[in-house]
Each structure stands twice: as C-alpha cells, then as structure tokens.
C-alpha positions in Angstrom: 0.0 0.0 0.0 2.8 2.4 0.9 4.5 1.7 -2.5 1.3 2.9 -4.2 1.4 6.1 -2.1 5.1 6.6 -3.1 4.2 6.1 -6.7 1.3 8.5 -6.5 3.5 11.1 -4.8 6.1 10.5 -7.5 3.5 10.9 -10.2 2.3 14.2 -8.7 5.9 15.4 -8.4 6.5 14.4 -12.0 3.4 16.4 -13.0 4.7 19.4 -11.1 8.1 19.1 -12.8 6.4 19.0 -16.2 4.7 22.3 -15.2 8.2 23.7 -15.2 8.0 23.7 -19.0 5.5 26.5 -18.8 7.0 28.3 -15.8 9.8 30.1 -17.6 7.3 32.0 -19.8 4.7 32.5 -17.0 7.2 33.9 -14.5 9.5 35.6 -17.1 12.5 33.5 -16.0 14.5 34.5 -19.1 14.5 38.1 -18.0 14.8 37.3 -14.3 17.6 34.8 -14.7 19.5 37.0 -17.1 20.0 39.4 -14.1 21.8 36.7 -12.1 25.4 35.8 -12.3 26.3 32.8 -14.3 27.0 30.9 -11.1 23.6 31.6 -9.6 21.8 30.9 -12.9 23.5 27.5 -13.1 22.8 26.7 -9.5 19.1 27.3 -10.2 19.1 24.9 -13.1 21.2 22.3 -11.4 19.1 22.2 -8.3 16.0 21.8 -10.5 17.6 18.8 -12.2 18.4 17.1 -8.9 14.9 17.6 -7.6 13.7 15.7 -10.8 16.1 12.9 -9.8 14.3 12.6 -6.5 11.0 12.5 -8.3 12.3 9.7 -10.5 13.3 7.7 -7.4 9.8 8.0 -5.9 8.0 7.2 -9.1 10.1 4.5 -10.6 11.9 2.9 -7.7 9.6 3.2 -4.6 10.3 -0.4 -3.5 13.9 0.5 -2.9 12.8 2.9 -0.2 10.6 0.2 1.4 13.5 -2.3 1.8 14.8 -3.1 5.3 18.3 -1.8 4.6 20.5 0.9 6.2 20.7 2.7 2.9 16.9 2.7 2.5 16.6 4.2 6.0 19.2 6.8 5.3 17.7 7.9 2.0 14.2 7.9 3.4 15.3 9.9 6.4 16.9 12.4 4.0 13.7 12.6 2.0 11.6 13.2 5.1 14.0 16.0 6.2 14.0 17.4 2.6 10.2 17.5 2.2 9.6 18.6 5.8 11.9 21.6 5.1 10.0 22.2 1.9 6.7 22.3 3.9 8.3 24.7 6.4 9.2 27.0 3.5 5.6 26.9 2.2 4.4 28.1 5.6 7.1 30.3 6.9 9.3 31.6 4.1 6.9 32.4 1.2 5.2 35.7 2.0 1.4 35.5 2.4 1.3 38.6 0.1 1.9 36.1 -2.7 -1.4 34.3 -2.2 -3.6 36.1 0.3 -6.7 37.6 -1.3 -6.0 35.9 -4.6 -8.4 33.0 -5.1 -6.2 31.0 -7.6 -3.0 31.6 -5.7 -4.7 30.7 -2.4 -5.9 27.5 -3.8 -2.4 26.6 -5.1 -0.9 27.6 -1.7 -3.3 25.3 0.1 -3.0 22.5 -2.4 0.8 22.5 -2.2 0.8 22.8 1.6 -1.4 19.7 1.8 0.7 17.8 -0.7 4.0 18.5 1.1 2.5 17.4 4.3 1.0 14.3 2.6 4.5 13.5 1.2 6.2 13.9 4.5 3.5 11.6 6.1 3.9 8.9 3.5 7.7 9.0 3.8 7.6 9.0 7.6 5.3 5.9 7.5 7.8 4.2 5.2 10.6 5.1 7.6 8.7 3.8 10.7 8.0 0.5 8.9 11.4 -0.3 7.6 
C-alpha cells in the first residue's frame, strides 16, 4: 500500500516538474535569470535537475525505499527532512502577500501545503515501517 502512495507522490511530483516547462514563460524566467550571475543561474538549473532525480526515485523505484536496509533508512530519512523543510518553506518563508486575497494563488498555496504534508507523512510511514 505504501508503495502505491510513493508512486502516487512521484507521479504528482512528475506532473509538477512538467509544469516547469510552462513556468519560464509564465514567470519571465529568461528576464529574471538574465540578471543573475552565471554561477547563480547555473545553481538554479542544477538544483531543479536534482529535484527531478528525487521525483524519479519515488515514481520508478519506490520499492527500494521500502526495503529493510540501512541505505533505504538513510535515503528515506533524508527525503523526510528534505520535504519537511519544503513544507516549512511553504508556511514560513513564502510571503502571504503572494497568495492572500487571490483565489487561484490561495488554492495553489493550500494544495501545495497539503501535498507537502502528505508527502512527509507517507515517507515518515515508510521510515517507521522499515
């Protein structure tokens, strides 16, 4: 059952990563990133790539996180910390000015908040059971 939740989470994350195809135009990334130094611009793209690798792990190899091995516990612990930090950012770093009073943005904020918490919960369950 947890493997199905991991695959579902991976599929949702894959969908979110596919949205990144439209994000550059929607958020004027070309203009925004052009103002950054080459180093910062490359860090942005490299970090995006590595998040996609995590998505691939959840979607295509969820059973490896469910194995009773030290490596599975270590990786799953890292993922719990990673996504818990992401949930923290959603609540305490992003300014409420970005979504408050804006129906679509409020919906997105709530949906992402719930998803990050769901993801932490699923990974925490896996960690407890392995």
